N, C-alpha and C positions, 0 to 999 in steps of 0.2 A: 689760701689764695689760689685761684685757678691759673695754671701755667699755659701760656700760648703754645700750641703745638708747633714743632719745627719741621715735621715730616708729613703733616697732614694739613689739608685745607678743609675746614668744616663749615657747612651751612646748616642751620637749624630752622625748622618750621614747626608748626604746632603738632603735626602728625608724622613727621619724618625728620631724619638727620641724613644729610649727604656728606660722606667722607671721601675726599679725593686724596689718594696716595701721591705724594709729591716729593720725590728725590730725583730730580731731573738728571743730575750728573751721573747717576748709577742706574738709570731706567727703573726707578721706583723699587730698587732692591730693598727687601725687608730686613732692617737692622734692629738692634736692641732698642734703640730710641723709638722707632716706629711701633715695635711690639708694645712698649710701655704706654705709648700714646693711644694705641688701639684698646688696650686694657682700660684706660681711663674713659674712652667712649663707651665701652661695654658697661662699666660701672654706672655711667649716667643713664644708659638705656635700661638697665636692670631696675633702677630707681624710678625712672619716668619712661615707661615703655612706648616706643615709637618705631615706625618702620626705619630700617637702615638701608641706605644705598651706598655701595662701595664702588668707586671708579678709580682710574689712574690718570695722572696728568701727562701731557705731552705725547699722546698717542700710544702709551704703554700702560697696561694694567699693573703688572709687577713682574719683573724679570726673574724673580726668585729670591731666595735668601741672600743676604750680603755675603759673597764668597770670601771676602777678606776676613770677616768675623768667623764665618763657618770654618775656615782653614785652621783657626786657632782653638776651636772647641775640642774637648777631649771626652773621655768616657763619662765622667760625672756630669758634664753638660748635656750629653745625650739623655742621660737618665732623668734629668730635670724636665724634659719635654717642653722646651721653651716655646717652640712654634705650635706644637700640638695642643698645648694647654690653652693658648690664645684662640686657636681655630675652633676648639671644642666649646669655648665660652661664647664665641660668635654664633656657632650653630645653635646654642641653647638660649639665645636671646628671646625674650617673651614674644616680640612681634617679628614678622618675616624680614628676612635679609635678602637684598637684591644685589648681585654682582653684575656690574655693567662693564663688560670686558672689551677693551679696545687694544689692538696690537698684542704684544707678547704677554702671556700668562704662563710662566714656566716654574717648575719646581715648587717652592713655597708659595709663589704667586698663584699657581694652579690650585694648590691645596687650599688656599684661602678662598678661591672661587668655589671649590667643591663643598666648602662648609656653608655656603649660602643656600637659602631656600629656592631662590630663582637665579638662573644665569641667562643673561641675554648678551649678545655679542655684536660687534661691528664686523663688516666684511673683511677687515684686516686682522681679525683675531687669530691667534695661534696658541693652542694649549698643549702642554706636554710635561713630562716628568723625566728630565735627563739625569737624574741624580746618580744612577749607576755608572754613567760615564765619568763621574767625578769620584768614584770609589766609595759612595755612600748609598743609602736607600731613602725613598721618600717616606719619612717616618711621621709626618704631620697630618696623616689622614688618607693619603692616596691609596695605601695598601689595603684599605677596607672601604672607604667611601666611594672610590672610583668604581670598584666592581659593583657596588650597589646601584650606582648611577647608570653605568653603560654595559654591565655584564662582564664576566670574567675574561672572555677571549679578547675583547678590545682593551680592557684594562691591562692585560698582560702584554699586549703589543706596545702600549704606551710606556709601561714601567720596565719591562724586561728587554724590549727591542728598540727603545728610544723613539717611537713614532710620535711625531708632532701633528696634531689635528688642525686642519684649516677650519674656518667658520662653517662652510657647507658640510664638512665632515662632522663637526660638533653637532650641527643641527640634525644630521642624518641619524646619529646614534643617541639623540635626545639629551646630550650633555648640556646643550643650550636650547631654549624654547623659542627664541626669536633672533633674527639677524637683521641689522639695519646699517645704513650708510654711517660712517663715523660721525658725521655732523648731526645725525639724528638720534644717536645712541642715548645720550643723556635725557632727551625729551621722552624717548620710549621708556626709559627707566622710571621717570616721574609719572608717565601715563599708567604704567603697571602699579606704581605706588598709589595712584589715585583710585584704581580699581580695588586695591586692598583696603584703602582707607574708607571706602564706601561701605564696607562690611561693618558689623558690630565689633568693636575692639575686643570685648571680653570673649565673644564667640570665636574670634580669630585666634586669640591667645590660647584658649583651651583646645581648639581644634589642632593647632600646631603641637601643643604638648602631648595630646593623645595620639596624634599621628606617629610620634617618635617613641611612644611607650613600648616596652617589650611585648612581644607577641603573647606571652603567657598572661599578661595583665588584661587582655581583652576577653570578653566585652565589659568586664566590671568597670574598668577605667572610663570607657565610653559612657556607660550608664551614670556613673558618678558625676562626670562633667556635665552631662545633659541635665541631671537633677539640679545642678547649680543654675544653669541657663534657664530652665523652666520657671525659676523663681525670679529671674532678673527683670527689671523694669523695661529694659530695651526689648526683650522678647515681646511683651504686651504692646509696647509702642509701635514696633515695627510690624507686628502681625495685624494690629488694628489699622495701620496705614495701608497695608496690603489689601485687607478686606474692603476698606473704603474705596480704594482705586478700582477694585473688581466690580463694585456696585455701580460705577459711573457708566 
């Protein structure tokens, strides 16, 4: 029997799932229940691949991990990789993931956004990793994903010096690709999902997988994926349609 989520609001469509983080009393802080419920969403999307949009309710994406729970975690909990395991699973979902960031995305909330394939923001967005101010480090992806996204100098400012980036600053360093008014953010996320959905799903899935393959596996992995697509029905249908349009 499917359990109704208590920390998420979920909207399902044929080609996408929209998940809204919703713990208004703690600014959508990520607790163990939310982690478990996001794992359930991942399991669904691994079985039925669709685009995932993640947003936050009440003008906040996610203020971070739940500090009350984090305060009680010890060495063995750190070694379990509770948050990092979830974010890696999200990053590896078959279809693209869009983070629609409104308001604060701090700590684990920022690391959740870093795991997405696309990040778009509202004008009120603020991203950062203040973990070292709390006597810990950002162990759920920021220490390597952030440098890949924005480069080492900016990543070190955020992680080691506590810099919080505004929406224009995020856009300037390409941490986000679009900035919108808060009221328009979700529509923009769906518009991006529409553009993704217009592509061939199998080609999109394989392109994402090959994009993240280790450098040493190229070009073999590219050629192997292309060999699959060269035999797909969608390739012939889409190319025939393209050629027919060109003849008009």
